[in-house]
C-alpha positions in Angstrom: 107.9 46.8 143.6 109.2 50.3 142.8 108.4 53.1 145.2 104.9 54.7 144.4 105.0 58.5 143.4 104.0 60.4 140.7 107.4 61.5 138.5 107.3 65.2 137.9 108.0 64.8 133.6 104.9 62.5 133.6 102.5 65.0 135.3 103.4 68.0 133.6 103.8 66.4 130.3 101.0 65.1 130.2 99.1 68.6 131.4 101.1 70.0 128.6 99.7 67.4 126.0 96.5 67.7 126.8 96.4 71.9 127.0 98.3 72.0 123.5 95.4 70.0 122.0 92.8 72.1 123.4 94.8 75.2 122.2 95.6 73.8 119.0 91.9 73.0 118.6 90.7 76.8 119.5 93.0 78.3 117.1 92.4 76.2 113.8 88.7 76.2 114.9 88.3 80.1 115.4 90.4 80.7 112.2 87.8 78.4 110.0 84.5 79.9 111.7 86.0 83.6 111.5 86.7 83.0 108.2 83.3 81.5 107.5 81.8 84.1 109.2 83.3 87.0 107.8 83.0 86.2 104.2 79.6 85.2 105.3 78.3 88.2 106.5 80.2 90.2 104.3 78.3 88.6 101.3 75.3 89.0 103.2 75.9 93.0 103.5 76.6 92.8 100.2 73.4 91.4 98.9 71.6 93.8 101.3 73.2 97.0 99.9 72.9 95.6 96.4 69.2 95.0 96.9 68.9 98.4 98.1 71.0 100.1 95.2 68.5 98.0 92.7 64.7 99.9 94.2 67.1 103.2 93.9 68.0 102.2 90.5 64.7 100.8 89.1 62.9 104.1 91.0 65.3 106.5 88.7 63.1 105.1 85.3 60.3 106.9 87.0 59.5 111.2 85.9 61.0 113.3 89.2 62.1 110.4 90.6 64.3 112.6 93.2 60.7 113.7 95.0 60.0 111.6 97.6 62.7 109.5 97.9 63.9 110.5 101.3 60.4 109.0 102.6 61.3 106.4 100.6 65.0 105.4 101.7 63.5 105.7 105.3 60.8 103.1 104.7 63.5 101.1 102.8 65.8 101.4 106.0 63.1 100.6 108.4 62.1 97.4 106.0 65.4 96.0 106.1 66.1 96.6 109.9 70.0 95.9 109.1 70.9 99.5 108.0 72.2 102.5 110.2 71.3 104.9 107.6 72.3 105.9 103.6 73.3 108.8 101.8 72.8 109.5 98.2 75.5 111.7 96.3 74.8 113.0 92.7 77.9 113.4 91.4 76.7 116.3 89.1 76.8 119.5 91.5 78.4 116.9 94.3 75.0 117.2 96.1 73.9 114.7 98.6 69.9 114.3 97.8 69.0 111.8 100.3 70.4 111.3 103.8 69.1 109.3 106.4 72.4 109.1 108.6 72.1 110.2 112.3 74.2 113.4 112.0 72.2 114.7 108.5 69.2 115.2 110.5 69.8 118.8 111.3 70.4 119.2 107.1 66.9 117.6 106.5 69.2 115.3 104.8 69.8 117.4 101.4 73.2 119.7 101.1 76.0 120.2 99.1 79.3 119.0 99.8 82.0 121.6 101.7 85.5 121.4 99.9 87.0 121.9 103.2 85.2 119.1 105.3 87.1 116.0 105.3 84.3 113.8 105.2 83.0 115.2 102.5 86.1 115.3 100.4 86.6 111.5 100.9 83.1 111.0 99.9 83.4 112.9 96.6 86.8 111.4 96.2 85.2 107.9 96.2 82.5 108.5 94.0 85.2 109.7 91.5 86.6 106.6 91.6 83.9 104.5 91.3 82.9 106.5 88.1 86.3 106.2 87.0 86.4 102.2 87.2 83.0 101.9 86.1 83.5 103.6 82.6 86.8 102.0 82.4 85.4 98.4 82.8 82.5 99.4 80.0 84.9 100.5 78.0 87.2 97.6 78.7 86.7 94.4 76.0 88.1 92.0 78.5 86.2 91.0 82.1 86.4 93.8 84.8 89.2 94.4 86.8 88.2 97.6 88.4 86.7 98.0 91.9 83.0 99.5 91.5 82.1 98.5 95.3 84.4 99.4 98.1 84.0 98.2 101.3 85.2 99.9 104.9 84.7 97.2 107.8 84.6 99.0 111.3 84.1 97.4 114.4 80.1 98.4 114.9 79.3 98.3 111.0 80.6 98.3 107.6 80.0 100.9 104.8 79.5 100.1 101.5 79.7 102.6 98.4 77.8 101.2 95.3 77.2 103.0 91.9 74.0 104.5 90.9 73.3 103.9 87.0 70.4 105.4 85.3 69.5 104.4 81.5 73.1 102.9 81.7 74.5 106.2 82.7 76.3 106.8 85.8 74.7 109.3 88.2 75.9 109.0 91.5 76.9 106.8 94.4 75.0 105.1 97.3 76.5 104.8 100.7 75.4 102.6 102.9 76.0 102.0 107.1 75.1 98.3 107.7 75.1 97.0 111.1 77.9 94.3 112.0 76.1 91.1 113.3 77.1 87.5 113.2 73.8 85.7 113.3 73.7 84.4 109.5 75.0 80.6 111.1 74.4 80.9 114.5 71.0 79.7 114.5 72.0 76.3 113.1 74.0 75.7 116.4 76.9 74.7 114.9 79.2 77.1 116.2 78.4 75.9 119.6 79.4 72.4 119.0 83.7 73.2 119.7 82.7 73.9 123.0 81.5 70.1 123.0 84.9 68.8 121.4 86.9 70.7 124.3 85.1 69.0 127.5 85.4 65.6 125.6 88.8 66.2 125.2 89.0 67.3 128.9 87.4 64.2 130.2 89.3 61.9 127.6 92.4 63.1 129.1 91.5 63.2 132.9 89.9 59.7 132.5 93.1 58.2 131.0 95.3 60.1 133.2 94.7 58.2 136.4 94.2 54.9 134.8 97.6 55.0 133.1 99.2 56.3 136.6 97.4 52.9 138.2 99.2 50.6 135.7 102.3 52.4 136.3 101.8 52.1 140.0 100.5 48.6 140.5 100.9 46.5 137.5 104.2 47.6 135.9 107.4 46.1 137.8 109.7 48.5 136.3 109.1 51.4 134.1 112.1 53.2 132.3 111.9 57.2 131.6 111.8 56.3 128.0 108.7 54.7 128.7 107.3 57.6 130.5 108.4 60.1 127.5 107.0 57.5 124.8 103.3 57.3 127.0 103.0 61.0 126.9 103.8 61.6 123.5 101.6 58.9 122.3 99.1 60.2 124.6 99.5 63.5 122.5 99.1 62.3 119.2 95.9 60.1 120.1 94.1 63.1 121.5 95.0 65.1 118.7 94.1 62.3 116.6 90.9 62.4 118.1 90.4 66.4 117.9 91.1 65.9 114.3 88.1 63.7 113.4 85.9 66.2 115.3 87.2 69.0 113.5 86.8 67.4 110.5 83.2 66.5 110.8 82.7 70.0 112.6 84.2 71.9 109.6 81.8 70.1 107.1 79.0 70.9 109.0 80.0 74.4 109.0 80.6 74.5 105.3 77.3 72.9 104.3 75.5 75.3 106.7 77.3 78.3 105.1 76.3 76.7 101.5 72.7 76.8 102.9 72.5 79.8 104.1 73.9 81.4 101.0 71.2 79.2 98.8 68.5 80.7 100.7 70.0 84.1 100.5 70.3 84.0 96.6 66.5 82.9 96.4 65.2 85.6 98.1 67.1 88.0 96.4 67.0 86.7 93.2 63.3 88.0 92.3 63.8 91.0 93.6 67.3 91.5 91.6 66.2 90.2 88.2 65.1 93.6 86.8 68.8 95.0 87.0 69.8 92.3 84.2 67.4 94.8 82.1 69.4 98.2 83.5 72.9 96.5 82.5 74.5 95.7 79.6 74.0 92.2 78.4 77.9 91.6 79.0 78.0 92.1 82.3 74.7 91.8 84.5 75.6 90.4 87.6 77.9 91.1 90.7 80.5 88.6 91.5 83.2 88.3 93.8 86.3 87.4 92.1 89.4 85.7 93.5 91.1 88.9 94.4 88.3 90.3 96.9 87.2 93.0 94.2 83.9 93.6 94.0 82.7 94.0 90.3 80.3 93.7 87.7 81.1 90.6 85.7 79.4 88.5 83.1 77.5 85.5 83.8 74.9 83.6 81.9 73.3 82.3 85.3 72.0 85.4 86.3 70.2 86.0 88.8 71.4 83.3 90.9 74.2 84.4 91.9 77.8 82.5 92.7 78.0 81.9 96.4 81.7 82.5 97.8 83.1 79.2 97.7 84.3 79.1 101.7 84.8 75.6 101.3 87.3 75.5 98.7 90.0 72.6 98.2 92.5 75.2 98.8 90.9 76.6 101.8 90.4 73.5 103.2 94.1 72.0 102.4 95.4 75.3 104.2 93.4 74.5 107.6 94.5 71.0 107.2 98.3 72.0 106.7 97.7 74.7 109.8 96.6 71.9 111.9 99.5 69.4 110.9 102.0 72.5 111.5 100.6 73.2 114.8 100.4 69.9 115.5 103.9 69.2 115.0 105.1 72.4 116.7 102.9 71.3 119.8 104.6 67.7 119.2 108.1 69.4 119.6 106.8 71.3 122.6 105.6 67.9 124.6 108.8 66.1 124.0 111.0 69.7 125.3 108.9 69.3 128.5 108.6 66.0 128.9 112.3 64.8 128.2 113.4 67.3 131.1 114.8 69.7 128.4 112.8 72.0 129.6 114.3 72.2 133.4 117.7 72.0 132.1 117.0 74.9 129.7 115.8 76.6 132.9 118.7 76.0 135.0 121.1 77.1 132.3 119.1 80.3 132.2 119.3 80.7 135.8 123.4 80.0 135.7 124.4 82.2 133.2 121.9 84.7 133.6 124.7 87.4 133.3 125.9 86.1 129.9 122.4 85.6 128.3 121.4 89.2 129.8 124.5 90.7 127.8 123.5 88.8 124.5 119.8 89.6 124.8 120.1 92.6 122.6 122.1 90.6 119.7 119.2 88.1 120.4 116.3 90.7 120.0 118.0 92.0 116.8 118.3 88.9 115.3 114.8 87.6 115.8 113.9 91.1 114.6 115.9 91.8 111.7 116.6 88.1 110.7 114.5 85.2 111.6 110.7 87.2 111.6 111.4 88.5 108.0 112.9 84.7 107.2 109.7 83.2 108.7 107.8 85.4 107.0 109.0 84.8 103.5 108.8 81.0 104.2 105.4 81.3 104.6 104.7 83.4 101.3 106.8 80.5 99.9 103.4 78.6 99.9 101.2 81.0 98.3 99.9 82.8 95.4 100.5 85.9 96.4 100.8 89.1 93.9 100.4 92.5 94.0 96.5 92.1 92.9 95.7 89.8 96.4 98.2 90.1 98.6 95.5 91.6 101.5 93.5 88.8 100.9 93.4 86.1 103.9 95.9 83.9 104.1 93.6 80.9 103.3 92.9 82.2 100.3 96.2 82.3 99.2 97.4 79.1 100.3 98.8 76.6 97.5 101.0 74.1 99.0 104.7 73.5 97.1 103.1 74.6 93.9 105.8 77.5 93.5 108.5 75.2 94.1 107.0 72.4 91.6 107.1 75.4 89.1 110.3 76.0 90.1 112.3 72.7 90.1 109.9 70.8 87.6 109.6 73.2 85.1 111.7 71.6 82.5 110.4 74.0 79.6 114.2 74.8 78.5 113.6 74.9 74.9 110.9 76.3 72.9 109.3 75.5 69.6 108.9 78.3 67.4 108.6 78.7 64.1 112.5 79.4 63.1 112.9 76.2 65.2 114.3 75.5 68.9 114.6 78.8 71.3 116.0 78.8 74.7 113.6 79.5 77.1 115.4 82.3 79.1 112.8 82.4 81.9 113.7 78.7 82.9 114.9 78.1 86.4 117.9 76.1 85.3 118.8 78.0 82.5 119.5 80.8 84.9 121.1 78.4 87.2 123.7 77.0 84.4 124.3 80.9 84.3 124.8 81.5 87.7 126.9 78.5 88.0 129.3 80.0 84.7 129.2 83.5 86.5 130.3 82.4 89.6 133.1 79.8 88.9 134.7 82.1 85.9 134.5 85.6 88.4 136.3 83.4 91.4 138.7 81.4 89.4 139.8 84.8 87.5 139.6 86.4 90.8 141.9 83.9 93.0 144.5 83.8 90.2 144.8 87.3 89.7 144.6 87.9 93.7 147.6 85.0 93.7 149.8 86.5 91.3 149.7 90.3 93.0 149.9 88.8 96.5 153.0 86.7 95.5 154.5 89.7 93.6 153.9 92.0 96.7 155.3 89.6 98.7 158.9 89.8 97.2 161.5 91.0 99.7 163.5 93.2 97.0 159.9 95.0 95.7 160.1 98.8 96.0 156.9 100.8 97.0 155.1 98.1 98.1 152.7 100.4 100.1 152.1 102.6 97.0 151.3 99.4 94.9 149.1 98.4 97.8 146.9 101.2 97.9 146.5 101.6 94.4 145.8 97.8 93.8 143.2 97.8 96.8 141.2 100.9 95.3 138.6 98.9 92.9 137.6 97.0 96.2 137.4 100.2 98.3 135.5 102.2 95.7 131.4 101.2 95.8 130.7 98.7 93.9 127.5 100.2 92.3 129.5 103.3 91.5 132.1 100.9 89.7 129.3 99.1 87.9 127.9 101.8 86.4 131.5 103.2 85.2 131.9 100.0 83.6 128.7 99.9 82.0 129.5 103.6 80.2 132.7 101.9 79.5 130.6 99.4 77.5 128.7 101.9 75.4 128.3 100.8 72.2 128.7 104.6 70.6 130.5 106.7 73.6 132.2 103.7 75.4 136.0 103.6 75.9 136.3 99.9 75.4 134.9 100.2 71.7 136.4 103.5 70.9 139.9 101.4 71.7 138.6 98.9 69.2 137.8 101.1 66.5 141.3 102.6 66.9 142.6 99.1 65.8 140.2 99.0 62.6 137.5 97.0 64.1 133.9 97.6 64.1 132.5 98.5 67.6 130.6 95.6 69.5 126.9 95.6 70.8 127.8 94.5 73.9 124.1 93.9 75.5 122.8 92.7 72.6 124.4 89.6 72.6 124.2 86.3 75.5 128.0 85.9 75.1 129.1 89.9 74.9 126.5 90.9 77.8 127.9 87.9 79.9 131.5 89.2 79.5 130.7 92.3 80.6 129.6 91.1 84.0 132.8 89.3 84.0 135.1 91.9 83.6 133.1 94.2 86.0 133.3 91.6 88.9 136.8 90.3 88.0 137.8 94.1 88.7 135.9 94.2 92.0 137.0 91.0 93.2 140.6 90.3 93.1 142.0 93.1 95.4 139.8 91.0 98.2 141.7 87.7 97.6 145.2 89.5 96.9 144.7 90.8 100.4 143.7 87.6 102.2 146.6 86.0 100.5 149.1 88.3 101.0 148.4 87.8 104.6 148.6 84.2 104.4 152.0 84.5 102.8 153.4 86.5 105.6 152.2 84.2 108.4 154.4 81.3 106.4 158.0 81.0 108.2 160.6 82.0 106.1 162.8 78.9 107.7 160.7 77.0 105.7 161.7 78.5 101.9 165.6 78.8 103.1 165.4 75.0 104.3 163.8 74.3 100.7 166.6 75.9 99.0 169.5 74.0 101.2 167.8 71.0 99.8 168.0 72.3 96.2 163.8 72.6 95.8 163.2 74.8 92.6 160.9 78.0 92.8 158.0 76.0 91.9 158.9 73.1 94.2 158.9 75.8 96.6 155.6 77.1 95.6 153.8 73.7 95.4 154.8 71.7 98.3 155.2 75.1 100.8 153.3 77.8 99.6 149.9 76.4 98.5 149.9 74.2 101.3 150.3 76.6 104.1 147.9 78.8 101.9 145.1 76.2 102.3 143.7 77.1 106.0 143.3 80.6 104.4 142.5 80.2 100.7 139.9 78.0 101.1 137.5 79.8 103.5 138.2 83.1 101.1 137.0 80.9 98.1 134.2 79.8 100.0 133.3 83.3 100.8 133.8 84.6 97.4 131.7 82.0 95.7 128.5 82.8 98.2 129.4 86.6 97.6 129.4 85.8 93.5 126.6 83.6 93.5 124.2 86.5 95.0 126.2 89.4 93.6 122.9 91.5 92.5 124.6 95.0 91.8 126.8 94.0 88.7 124.3 91.8 87.1 121.4 94.6 87.9 123.3 97.6 87.1 125.5 96.2 84.1 123.9 94.5 81.7 120.5 94.2 83.1 120.4 90.8 82.7 119.8 91.2 78.6 119.3 90.5 76.3 115.7 89.5 77.5 117.0 87.9 80.8 119.2 85.9 79.3 122.3 86.8 81.7 120.2 87.2 84.4 121.2 85.0 87.6 119.2 83.5 90.3 119.3 86.4 92.7 118.0 89.0 89.7 115.5 86.5 88.4 113.8 86.5 91.8 114.0 90.1 92.2 112.7 90.3 89.1 109.3 88.2 89.7 108.9 90.2 93.3 109.4 93.7 91.8 108.6 93.6 87.9 106.3 91.2 88.0 104.9 91.4 91.2 104.6 87.9 91.7 105.9 87.7 95.5 105.2 84.2 96.3 106.7 82.5 93.5 109.9 85.2 94.2 109.9 83.9 97.9 109.9 80.0 97.1 112.5 80.9 94.3 114.9 82.6 97.2 114.3 79.8 99.3 115.5 77.5 96.4 118.6 79.7 96.1 119.3 79.6 99.9 118.9 75.7 99.6 121.7 75.4 97.1 123.9 77.6 99.1 123.3 75.8 102.2 124.2 72.3 100.2 127.3 73.7 98.8 128.7 75.4 101.9 127.9 72.0 104.0 129.8 69.7 100.8 132.6 72.3 100.3 133.4 72.3 104.4 133.2 68.5 104.3 135.6 68.2 100.8 138.0 70.8 102.2 137.7 70.2 106.0 138.3 74.4 106.0 137.1 74.1 109.8 140.1 71.9 110.9 143.7 73.1 111.9 146.3 72.8 109.1 148.6 69.7 110.0 
């Protein structure tokens, strides 16, 4: 029987697994609780504010309604008990006619706005914006899309700004300072259940640990290190599954509590808000919260039973489940890292080589901030439907999983049926991929061919003025490529371009270079070929000069021709130099943004866009940030696969034999 002892990895791994499960539980549950509570409390404030604005709008229908409004506002504020103060701005004349705010008591609640006062200017600008949006929405045939109600959430309170409408005419703005509270769902006792879950997990882990150690020391004659590692990993997974079952039950109860609360809230407000239906146009007679988080007047036939915020919608639940799984996997990796002694080895390496790590720390930090953080942020966007309109919405609301990747890779609508027959869908991913591949292969082939020919010429021993030729031939690469791109674009101009001028000298008609898919493609090929051959020429020339002259002399003695010398000596000797240069050139050309964007602009109709320019247009012209991010990672995956395959086939990293 082996010696009784507590293995270090076992203890550390078990403690790490327990703490990680608890940490994951807190992270996910707090995210859900905060999301639901914030939305529910915000919606509650919204309803309270709308009730008050509805009362004021109803009172506006009476004669001399401004008289006694200050006292009524104070009475409504005391009745509600959730309001710090209200202020009513009459836009005509820029005058505050009612204010119950503490800071306005000295003014009696009535005063004109001062131009030099920053707060007054902000309030007036807010009122003008609400009026503009209100009028824009009423004049639009479509569903309202401009904000008419604004929120400013602060630590202690939430400021809400609503329009006041009298007989369908914009009168002014109601500003309400509402007290922040989180009592909406706490009364149901749901929020305290997470504490029970945490205690249960701790108790379960504490009970299981001595049981396992007992069997380890008493009952099992031999236990391998692998068995210890697996036991900790399975303990972590088992605890995580138990926690997930509680997590699922907890979220369901929280969603039910939220739904019940909003149902009661709607029923309480419905009767008092019912008259608003008469004061608003029949096309837009209730206030709702749309998917972009804007608070609008919108059309609905179910007024006044306003729609609740669907906190428990499918996409949000999917987001929480996926978040739990992602954090769980990260935690599993940490448990394995600690349990399998990798953590101690890493620590020993850091201690032993601390000076080297200290020297490289600035570069590592720079890489983390400038490369890895943007990379991970872009990856997170790829799983959302983030656009310009919803970028400020919570991440859970924008989560759509792999839908962007499905839309890109499974979109096989390459041809569109029109009245004129079949047309190519130039927005299709596979058309753009085809253009990108053709663009890359042709450019690299031309660059390598021209560069090799010029390098062979410059390497000739009897060539005079080599230095001058090298300087002249390197100029296209030395000049910034955006300058060259704009010059070539001007050369391809249909009316004033020098290329069409030369064509007309021979009696031909000028070509509309950017109106045809083929000709527009040629403009990019010509420009990029001009830019790419100097790089290949320099690389190949360096490789040629490294080939020993003895090899050529021996070949001449054996009677080898120039072609045989080139085939059996030059090309094999250039392989270690040429293949990496070709790989780099392919990657550069595949992502050559400037040429396509500045010369042809992807014309006509985006037919000559390559993948990188298409991703740019999706992000900064269509503002589909999530889709563009997924597009970018598809490009990255293609280049990674190419690099791996090319490296294995060409064996470019192996020494020349």
